[in-house]
N, C-alpha and C positions, 0 to 999 in steps of 0.2 A: 825401570830395569827392564820388566818383561817385555816392553815395547820394542826396546833395544835388541833383547835377545831374538824376538821374533824377526825383526829387520835382518839380523844377522845370519839368522837360520835362511830365510828366503833368498838373500845374498849369496850364501854359500851353495844352496841347490842350483840357484841360476847358473852360477859360475861352473859349477860341476857339470851341468847339462852342456852348456856352451862349450866347455873346453873337451868334452868328450868326443873321441875320434869315431866318426859315422861307420867306419870299416873295421872298428876295432874286433868284432866277431866275425869278420870275414877272413879265410883263409888265404894263403897265397896263390892258389890254384884256383881260386873263384873270383867271380865278378858281381858285385852289387848291382843290381837292376835300378838305373836311374830313370828311363824313359823307354817307353814303347812308340816308335815311328812307323805308321801307316801310310803307305803310297799307292794310289789307286789309279793305274794308266799314267805314273808320272806327278799327279797332284796329291798333296797332302790331304788324308782323310782325316776328320775331326768329330764326326758323329758319335755320340755316345753309344748307340745302338751296336755299332762296327767295333768300338774300342773295347766294349765289356766282354767281346768274343775273346779277348786275349786271356789265357789262363794264368799267367803272371803279371801282377800290377805291381807297380815301385811303392814302397813303402809310403803310407799316407804323409802327408805334409801341412802345417799350419804356417800360412803365408810364407811357404817358401822352405819352412825349417822343418826337418824329420825329427818332431818332438817325441812321438812314441817310439821311434828307433833309437835315439838318444837315450830314453827312460829304459828301454830294454838293456841297452849296452852298460848301464849302471850296475846292472846284476851281476853277481859272481856266478861262472857257470855251475860249480859245484860248491854250495854254499855250506853244505855240513863239514865236507872234508876240509874246505878254506878254514872254518872256525875251528876245527881241531887242529889243523896245522898252526894256525895262529896260537893257540892255547898251549901248545906245546912247544912252540919255538923257543922259548926261553924256560929253563930247566925249572924254576920256582914259581914260574906264573899261574900254573894252574892252583898250587898248593895255597898261595896268597890270596887268590879270587875264592876259594874254598872257606879259609878264615874269614876274609871280609865279608862274603855274602851267604855261602852255605852250598854244598854240593847240588840240592835242589835247584837253588836260583842260578847257579853257574849252567846248569842243564836248561833251565828256563831261557835264559839268556841266549845260549845257542839256538833254542827254539825260535825264539823272537827275530834272530838275525836271519835264519832260513825263511820265516814267515814273511820278513820283509821282502828277502830276497825274490820270493815267489810273487809277491805283489807286484814288485817292478817288471817282473815278466810277463805277468798276465795284463797289467795296464798298458805296458809297452808292445811294441811289434818286432818280432825276429827280423833280421836283415833278410830281404827277399833276393834269393841267390839265384843267377840265371841259370836255369835247367834246361838242357838241350831236348829232353822228353817232353817237358811242358811247352816247349817252343814250338816242337813238331805237333803237338796236339792243337796249339793255336793255330797252325797253318792249316790242319785240316778242318777245323772250325770256319775259319774264314772261306775256304773253298766251298764248304757246304753252304755258307751263308749265300755266296754268290751263285752258287746253284741253284738256290730257292728264289732267286731274282731273274732266272732266265740266262744265265751267263755260264752254260754248260762246258763250255772250253776254257774256263779260267784256269789261269795258272798263277799259284802262290809261292814265291821263294823267301827266304829269310836270310838275314847275316846278322852277327854278333859282333860290334864294334867296342873297343875300348874308348874312356871319353880321355880325351886330350889332357895331360898335365893333372890327371886325377887318378891316384893309385885304386887298384882293386875296383873299378868302377867300369860298367858298361851299358850300353844301349842296344836294344833289338829292333833292327829295321825289317818290315814286311813291304814287299813289293809285291802288287796284284795287278796282271794284267788280265782284264775282264773278257776280251773277245767279243764277238758280235752277239747280242741278244737273240734269244727265241721269241718268236709270237704266236699267239694261238691263231689257229685255222679254224675250219668248220667245227660246230660242236654239236653233236648227236647225243640222242639218250636211248636207254634199253633198260625199261622197267618192267619186273615181272608181275606186279600187282596191278590188277586194271584200276581199283580204287586210288592208289597211289598216283597212277599215270594221269587220272584224270584230275587230281587236286593239283598236281605238278605243272599240269599245262595251264591253269588258270593263272599261275604266278611266274610263267615262263618269262615274262618281259621284264621281272626285275632281276633276272639272272647278275650275278656279280662278277663271273668270268664272261667275256666277251670277245668274239672273233676279232681279230686284228690287235688286240692288245698284247703286251709284253707279259711272257710267264711271269707269275709272282705266286709262290707257294701259299703266300698268307691270303691270297684272294680264293683258292681252293678250299682253304679251311673255313673261311668266312662263309663260303658257299655252301659248304656242309652244315654249317652251324644253321644258315638260313633255311635250308631243306628240313632239316631235324625241328626248326621252331613251326615251318608249316605245317608239318604232318602231325606234330603232336597236339596241335590246336585246330585240328580239323578233324579229328574223331580216329586218327591211327593210334591203337593202344600198344604199349611195349615196343616201340620202335627203337631198333639197335643201330645208330648210324655210324658208328665205327666199323661195325662188321658189314652193314649192309649197302653203305654209300662207298662206291669206288670211281675213281677217275682215271680212266686208261687212255694212254697215250699210243696211238694205233700204229706208229712206226718209230723205228729207231732214230730218236733225235739228238742222241749223246753225242754224235760224231758230225762234224761239219757238213752241212748239204748246200745246195744251191739258193733254196729261198729260206730257209731258217725258220720255217714253219711246222706248227704241230697240232694235227687233228686231235682232237679229244672226243672221247665218248664218257658220259654220265651214266654209270650203271648202278641200277637200285634193285638190290636181290630180296628175296623173301627172308623172312625170319626162319631159324633154324633152332629146334629143340632137341636136347638129348633126351634119349629115351632108352635106358640101358647102355648097350653098346653102339646103339646106332643114332644118326641125326635124322629127325623128321622135319620136313619142309613144311613151314606154314604159311600160307598167304597172309600178307597183311590186308585187314578190312577196316572200313569205317564202323566206329563202334558208338553206342548211344546209350545214354542213362536212362535206365530201367527205373531204379528206387533209389531213393535218398533217405538214410535212417540217421536220425541225430539221438546219440545216447547223451542226454543232458545228465549232469553229476555222474558221470561214468567214474566207477572204482575198478581196480584190476580184479578180475575175477568174475565180474557180475555176470549173470547169466540172463538171456533174453526172456527166458520163460517166466523168469520171477518178477518181470517189469509191467507196468501199465503201459498204454501207448495211446496217443491221437494222432489222427490226420488233419493236417493244416495245408492249404495250398499244394496238394500231393505228396508234401514232405510227411514222412512218419517220425514222430517224437517220442522216444522211449524215455520213462521218466521212475522213480521209485516212491512211493506212497503220494507224494505231492509235487507238482511241476511248480518249481520256483519262478520260472521266466514265463513273460507272456511270449505265445507261440510266434508271433510276428517278429519279436526281437531276436529269436534263434535262426528264423529264415532267412531275415533281412541279411544276416553274416555271412549266409552261406552262399557262395557264387554259382556252386554246381547245382542244376537243377533238372528234376525228372523230365526227359523226353528230349533234352538237348543233346547235342554231339559231345562226346569226349573231348575235354580240352586241358591241358596242363596249366594253361594260365589259370583255369578256374579253381585248380586246386591251389596255386600260389596265392591268388586273390583270396581264398577262404582262409588261408593261413594267417595273412595280414589282417583281414577284417575281423577275425575272431582275437587275434592278439591285441588290436586296436581297442576292443571292449575295456580290457584292463579288468574283467570278470573271471576269465577263464584262465588255465594254464595253456601252453602250446599244444594245439590239438593234435590227434591222430587220425588220420585219413586213409581209408584202405579202399581198394577197388576188387570186388570179386564177379567173376561171370555169373550172370543169371542162369538158373537151371534150364538145362537142355537147349541153350542157345550159345553160339560163337561170335555173336557182335553186339550183345547187350550186357551192360556192367551194373551192378547194385553198389551203391556208396554207403559205406559206413563211417561215420564222424562221431569220434568219442571225445566229449566235451568233460573236464575235471576242472571244477570251479575252485577259484581263490577262497581263502578265507573271508567271510563277510566283512570284518574290520581288520584293519591294520594301522598301527601306530608307528610315526616316526619322530627321530629327536635329532637335531643338530644344534651344535655349539660353533663359536668361531671368535677369533681376537681380532680386532683391526685397530689401525691407526689412520688418522686423517687430519686434515687441517682445522676442524671443527673440535676433536677431541684427541688428547693426547693419547688415551688407551680405551677402547672399548671392548666389552665382553657380551656377545650376543647369542642369543639361543632362540628355538623356533622348534615347536612340535607340529604335527598334523594328525588327525584322525580322519581315515578313509572309510566310508561304507559304501559297500556296491550293492549293485541292484536293488535300488533305493524304491523304484516304482515297478519291479519285475521286467524292465525293458532294458537290462543292462547300463542302466545310469550309475553314475558314480557321485558321491557327495563327500566334499573336503573341506573340513574344518581345521583351521590353522590359527596359532597364536605364534607371535614372535615379541621378543623383547632386548633391549639393549640397556646396559648399565655402563656409564663410563666416567672419565676424569677429565677435566678441563682447568688450567690454571685462568683461562678468562671467564669461567661461569661464576656468577655470584655464588658465594658459599658460606652464608652467615654462621653456618653451624660446624664449619672445619671438617665437613664430611669429604671423604677421598672420591667416592662416586657421587658426584652433583651433577651427572647428565643423564637422563633416561629417555627412553623412546619405546611406547608398546604399541602394539597393532594386532589385528586379526582380519581374517579373510574367510568367507563362506563361498564356496566355488561347486556348482553343479552341472556337469557334463552330460550331455545326450548324445548318442552316438548316431545322430540324425540331423537334418536342417530343419529347424521351424522356422518357417516365414509365412508371407502372406498367401503365397500359393506353392504349389507342388514343384519342387526343384529337382526331382529325380531325374528327369530328362537331361538337364543340364549337369547335374554333378550326382552320376550314379554312385552307387555303394561303393565300388570298386575304389573310388577316389577318398574313402576313408572320410565321409562327412561328420562335421561335430559341431554342436552348439553348446557353448558355455556361457553360464550366467555366474557373475561374480559380484559381491559385495564387499568391500573393505573400509577399513578405518585406521587411524594410528594417531597417536598423542605423542607430542614431545615435551621434554621439561629441560629448561636451561639450554636448548640447542636453538641457536638462531633467535627466533621472536617466538618462540613456544607454539608451534602450529598445531592445529587440528585438521585432520585431512578425512574426508569421506570420497568414495569412488564407487562407482557402478558401472559394470562392462558387460554388454550382451556382444558376443563374439562368435564368427564362424570360421571354420577352419576345414579346409579340404585339398587333399593332396594328388593332383591328376598324374604324377608320376614319381619315381624315386627322386627324381632331379628337383622338380617344381612343386611349389607349396603356395597357397593361396590364404590370405587371412583378411576377414572383413570384420570389421567392428562396427556395427550399425549404431552403436550407443556407447560413448565412453564418456561418462560424466564425473568430473571431479570438483569438489568444493574445498577450498582451503582458506582456513579461517586462522588469523594470527592473533595470539591471546595477549602479547605482553609488547606491544608496539612502541611503548616506552623505553624498551632496550634497544632501540635501533642504532644508535650510536655507540652504545657499549659492544654491539656486534660488529658492526661497520667501523672499525677505528681508523681506517685509511681516510674515510669521508668524514669523520668527526676531527682528525689531525688537519685536514684542509681548511675545514670550517673553523676551526679554532685560531689558526693561524691568521685567517683573515680577520676575524674579531678582534683580534690582540692589536691589529694596525688602525683600529678606528675608535673614536669616541663614542661611546654608548652606556647604556645604564650598567654602573658597577654591580647591580646584584644580579646580572647574569652570569657572573664569574664566581667560583670558589675562593677559598682562602689562598690557592697556589696560583690564581690567575688564569684559571681553565675555566671554560664554559661549563655551567652545571647542565646535567642530564637527567630529566629531558627539558626541564623549565628554560634553562638559559639558551639552550641550542633552538627551542621552538620559537623564543621571544626574538631572538637575535634575528633568525631568519625571517620572521614576520616583518619586523623592522624595516630590513634591508630591501626586501622585495616590494614593500610599500613605500620606499623612499624617503624613508624617515630618518635616516644616517646620512650625515653630512659626507660628501665625497663617494658615495655609493650610488650610482646612476646606472640606468640601462644604457648598455653600450659598452661599459668598462669590463675589463676582464675578470675582477673581482666579483662584479654583479653577476657575470655570465656562470661564473665557477658556483657561486651560491645558488644561482637558480637550477643549475644542473644538478647540483647536490640534492636540493628539495625536491625536484621531479624524480629523482632515482628513489628518493625515501619514500616519497609518496606511492610510487609504485611497488616498490618491495614490502612496504607495510600493508598495502591495500589487501583486503581479502577478494580470492578469485572463485569465479564461477565457469567452468569451462565444459561445454557441451558439444562435444565431438564426435565426429565420424571419420573411420580411415580405412582404407586397402592397401596390403601390402603384398607384393609378388616376389617371392625369391626363387633362385634357380642355383642348386649346387652339383656341379658335376663331379664330385669326389666319390669314388667307388669303394672306400675302406680307408681304414687308419694308415695302410702302407702305400696309397696313392697320394705320389707328392707332386703331382704334376695335374693342377685342376683349378677351376675358377669357380667364383661364388658372385652372385649378383643380386641386389636387393635394391628394389624400389618401393617408395611409399607415399602416397598423397593422404593429406588430412585435412579435413576443413573442420571450424567450431563456429557456434554461434548462429549459423543459417536457419536452423530449425526455429531457435528463440526469434530471431529476427522474423520469420514468417508468422509466427504465432503473433507477434506484435501488430500485425494486419489487423487482427481480430480483436486483440485484447490490448487496452492501452496501459502499458508500463509507465512506472514513474520514472521520471527522469532527474538526474543530478543537476547541479549550477552549471556542469558544462554540456549539458544537453544528451547525455549519454543514457540508455535506458538502464532500469536497475530491476533486478528478480531478487526478491527476497532481501532488499537493501543492498545487493551487490551488482556492481557493474560486470555484465558478463561479458566474456572475450569472444572476438569475431576475428577470424585469421583463417588464412590458408597456409599450408606447408608442404614443401616435398622434400625429399631426401633420395640420394642416389649413392649406391655403397657398392663398389666391384674391388674384387680381391683375386689375384692370380698368384699361383704357385708354378716355379719351375724346378725340376730335378736337373741341375746344370753340371753335377758331378756324382761320382760314388755316394758321397755323404755331404755333399752340398746343396742347398736348396735357396732360391732366389724368390723371395716373398715381396708382392707389390700390393698396396691398398689405395685406392682414390675415394674420397668422400665430398659430396657436395651437398648441403642443407640451405634451404632459404624458408622463412615463414614471413609471411607479409601480412601485417595487420589491415584490418579495413571496417568501415561500417560504424559499429559500436566500440572500435577499439583503436587506439593510436600507437600501441605497443604490445609485445608478446609477454604472456606471462613467464614468471622467473623458471617455473617448471618446464616450460615449452622452449626455452632458449637454449642457445649452443654456448660451449665455453671451450678454451684451447689449453693445451698443456695436460700432463698427467702422465702416468704410467701405461696408458694406451693410445695416446695421441703424440703430442711433440714433445718428447721426453727430455728437452733442454730446458723446459719450463716446468714449474708446478703446476699443477690443476688450477684453474682460474686466474692465473697469473699472466697471461699473454693476451695481448689486446685489450680493447677492440683497437683495430688498425694499428697506428705507430703510437697509441697511448702508452705510458710507461707503468701500467698495473695501477691505475689511478685508485681502484676499488678493491676492496677485499676479496670479493667474488665479481671478477669481470665476465660478463656475457653480453651478447649480442644476437641478432636475428638471421645472420648469413655466415655460413661456414664454409672454407675449402680446406682440406687436408688430403696430402699425398706422404705416401710413407713406402720406403724401399729398404729391405733387409737382406743380408746374406746371410744365412746360418750355415755352421759348419760344425763338427765332431771336433772336440779335442782329444778326449780320452774317455773311454767307457761311456758312463752315463752323463758326462760332463760334456756339454756343448757351449758354443760360443757364437756371437752375433756381430756384424758392423751393421750399422744401420744410418739413414738419413730421413728426418722427418721435416716435411715443408707443409706450410699452412698459416692460417690465422682467421679469427673472426671479425667481422665488420656489422655495423648497424647500416641498414638501407630500408627507405621507405617507411620509415616510423619516425618518432618524435623527437630521436635525438638530433641535435645540430652541430655537436661536436666536429668540425672538419678533420681532425685527425683520427676520429673513430669511425667516419662516414665513408662507404664504398660508393665511389662517384664514377667508375669504370674501370676499364683495363689500367689504367694510369695506377689505380689503388693497388694493383698486383705488386710493385714495387715493395709494398709494405709487408710482404709475407716473409715470415720467419722462417729460418733454417736452422736446424738443429741436428749434429751429428755426433755419433758416439759408438760405443761397444757394450756388449753384455755377455753375461755368463748365465747357463740354463742348467740345471739338473733335473734329470728326467727320471721320475719314481715310477713311470710306467702308468700309473692311473691319473697323474697330474704331474706339472713341472713347476718348479721354484725358478723365478727370474728375477737377475739384478741387471739392471740397465744404468749406464752411466752417460748422461746427454751434457753437450757442450753447446753454448750459444753460438754458432758459427756465422750467422745473419741475423742482427737484431733491430728490427725495423723501428723500436724505440728510442736508439740513439740517433743522431743527427747523421745524414747522409754519409760525411767523410769518416764516421766512426764506426759503422755497422758491421764490417767484417771483422771477425777473429778478435774483438775487444776483450771479451771475458773468456777466452778460450783457455781455461786453464782448471787444475783440480779443486782450487779454492772456490771457484765460480761454478763448478758441476753442480749437476742435478742428480741425485741417486733415487732410482726407483726400484721399488721391490714389487714384484707381481705374483699371480700364479696363473701359468698357462701362458699361451704364446699372445701378444697383444693384436694379432690378426691371422 
């Protein structure tokens, strides 16, 4: 019944919006703006930078439908008076409602009507009525824009036209005639300060405005920024770029002349300082740093006379009672040094380096003139320490294909300045309890899954290596060394794994865009505690093996009372008999024999313990300049190798070998492979509230030497909320196989994602997406032709999923619901691959946090 009522309500709302007249709130003497047309020299202009100059934009649309406008039109213009008019339209209506509800509730009913009406207005958009004054303003904006591009004789005209066969709707057309552009002629300079003149001449060749180029105001602004950056980083203190830098056009070029050339003079004046009613001219000079004073553990009101001090490498460090930090740890974080030129970039780097220590609050840096000098500065740096210890606690609720519901928690304790060198020690613990119908539950407990783990991480604000790296990785790159140890334990999850890991990692950031990560040592040991549960966990593999066993005459003791293979005795014994050729009709070369062999190979691989001794390097670049930047790119490349160190050691130490000739360390065959990953993301702002997002990923892990396959934890899977959303995680591939296993994975992956994001209303956004990709086996021990990548011909087995999504933006995170449809399914035969399961009953619904890429 509730479902029926909900459907009726949704249908009623849709019909109400669809039937609403778009010009319902437009007067007869008004026109609803439907389009702005801009023509430049007779050709249509579509660049967003130009179109955004128009003061009035048409109402936003969702796939061509003015949803927000129609929502606004559903509102009553004067809801309070409308409710009162309705209430008193019939003589006894108010009295009947008072008796039925009460006067107070009737009043609240009126408030609710008014509140809902206001919500419609706030959620929707008022009709954009063509306003002549705003159109004239747009004309002036366009004229100024083309002036800034050197078209000083441009002309802009506009016209307002009604839309044929559409009542009370209009379009505005802007016609721009640019005329001939002006070009820069000779460029001269007039600089008052001798110090600035000598500095500027060094960088003269890098000037951004050049003779012969077309006038462009943005180039002049960029040149102003370039000059400012050069001077404030070459010793010029208190430089004022807006008042001191002028670009003078030496003759009137705003009217047509024969050559359309503009001689330019770059003028840099001295600084002026007001003293009483007069202005004093102060020549700019090169300044140097005389003294650098560091106030450790500074508190407001602290007096220098009450502090002790020490001198270290020409820095003076002030402290109270006891210095908590090694002097070198403090001076290494300071980019401002005694005797150096004043440079603003040194102040910026000092802010960044101190903040990266995670030991002090944001510092305060001040410059003061040294006594009796006008070109020497003293620098005071005030450091306020954070709490010695901090405690964090997080909880989360999750759902996955392993557990029906999981409740996780984590806590961490951070200790700062552990060895008096601004080091941080973090000790964290995490745990998850969950419920699964698939897990063994002899005591009928609801929470029958658990995972617990912990990590110890020690961070040093410097690089610890075999040799001094400061020449290659200077301190402004924020070098960091991290040593971590961790372990986790699972119960009733998969095969009940224990894992231990050790990582030695180096990070440094050459610029705000680029970052490097080098893991010299990444060791992981995975131990499976309950391998007898394999066929209880991997039900697909068990089903295929069980179906084959039923077709052949074999020992009845392998089966239970219901005729299914017993786990693990029956599965192990049947597989052993089959592969040994002890079952009549099962011989090498038959399909059933190949299937059993494949199932057994996968079982042995996934139930084997793993020792991964790896090193990797990651380079990433991100051009995004802030949360409001919607046109940017991200690129990441990673190269990882595993097993090479142990392989080299085996040349000196003889390792035990198993029956297959593979070398063992602590009775575990170590993994050996090389792995590379390329990940590229690009976002474009294509309209006022429309963003086009693209992602491409390529990953390939090649086993060699001591291994013929890739560990499960280092392999790739396809499908899921951040991949191909038309398939559930691990259910796509490899190749054209039809989800043969419960967790399908491989060592080669290709993925492409394209998504158009747009605003629906308020904080509610929508998306249309297409996801392309798959996984394959290549150069490993898998021989199934349907799963192996054999070349470009295998790309025909690339899956395509399309769909739509809704996203609600809470500001600090986004809740996402995506619906994916299998558009091209490579697991079907060729004639049935397109649109076979393209319906809601076969759709995959994904819930995620934040955007997928």
